C-alpha positions as a printed NumPy array, in Angstrom:
array([[-15.523,   5.825,  -4.698],
       [-12.564,   7.299,  -2.791],
       [ -9.52 ,   4.991,  -2.082],
       [ -7.581,   4.894,   1.056],
       [ -4.196,   6.966,   1.243],
       [ -2.556,   4.371,   3.388],
       [ -2.216,   0.746,   2.672],
       [ -3.796,  -1.831,   5.028],
       [ -0.666,  -3.358,   6.05 ],
       [  0.769,   0.145,   7.023],
       [ -2.435,   0.891,   9.164],
       [ -2.373,  -2.478,  10.855],
       [  1.425,  -2.303,  11.512],
       [  0.988,   1.03 ,  13.415],
       [ -2.503,   0.85 ,  15.134],
       [ -5.246,  -0.98 ,  16.808],
       [ -8.504,   0.418,  16.124],
       [-11.234,   0.357,  18.608],
       [-15.079,   1.384,  18.034],
       [-17.396,   2.313,  20.69 ],
       [-20.948,   3.533,  20.232],
       [-24.025,   2.707,  18.22 ],
       [-24.296,   1.712,  14.791],
       [-26.601,   3.17 ,  12.302],
       [-29.166,   0.337,  13.094],
       [-29.094,   1.195,  16.781],
       [-27.08 ,  -1.847,  17.903],
       [-24.101,  -1.152,  20.379],
       [-20.602,  -1.675,  19.356],
       [-17.526,  -1.77 ,  21.54 ],
       [-14.738,  -3.887,  19.924],
       [-11.518,  -3.762,  17.972],
       [-11.908,  -3.682,  14.294],
       [ -9.811,  -4.185,  11.258],
       [ -9.479,  -1.949,   8.359],
       [-12.221,  -3.305,   6.115],
       [-14.838,  -3.323,   9.098],
       [-14.117,   0.381,   9.919],
       [-14.114,   1.144,   6.445],
       [-17.86 ,  -0.184,   5.915],
       [-18.814,   1.511,   9.258],
       [-17.585,   5.075,   8.474],
       [-16.587,   5.259,   4.721],
       [-13.295,   5.858,   2.987],
       [-13.317,   9.831,   2.994],
       [-13.815,   9.914,   6.822],
       [-11.325,   7.053,   7.43 ],
       [ -8.7  ,   9.068,   5.438],
       [ -9.162,  12.283,   7.645],
       [ -8.959,  10.089,  10.558],
       [ -5.791,   8.282,   9.662],
       [ -4.023,  11.534,   8.774],
       [ -4.729,  12.903,  12.09 ],
       [ -3.828,   9.583,  13.934],
       [ -0.464,   9.346,  11.838],
       [  0.279,  13.202,  12.909],
       [ -0.44 ,  12.436,  16.531],
       [  1.476,   9.157,  17.224],
       [  1.154,   9.592,  21.06 ],
       [ -0.338,   6.699,  22.901],
       [ -3.809,   7.122,  21.314],
       [ -5.791,   9.287,  19.264],
       [ -9.609,   9.687,  19.81 ],
       [-11.82 ,  10.651,  16.966],
       [-15.46 ,  11.294,  17.897],
       [-18.126,  11.329,  15.317],
       [-21.396,  13.478,  15.652],
       [-23.54 ,  10.27 ,  15.132],
       [-22.373,   8.941,  18.632],
       [-19.374,   6.665,  17.33 ],
       [-16.014,   7.052,  19.214],
       [-13.085,   5.661,  17.108],
       [ -9.782,   5.295,  19.076],
       [ -6.397,   4.538,  17.307],
       [ -4.014,   2.957,  19.668],
       [ -0.355,   3.202,  18.57 ],
       [  1.419,  -0.155,  18.692]])
């Protein structure tokens, strides 16, 4: 099991995480999620990669598109 490189308080302090697309079971999703929700949805390894990218960007938003159809947007607070 992979652990996160950033703490949940650090992530929540800097970003709002919005997920858009379809889950694995085919249901549509379009909502803000917390760290635990996004962690169960995409996994720790992929979340670490996206968070590193989002912390480097630090513009208005960082959009990460997954091949399975999910779009994860990190809005900077």
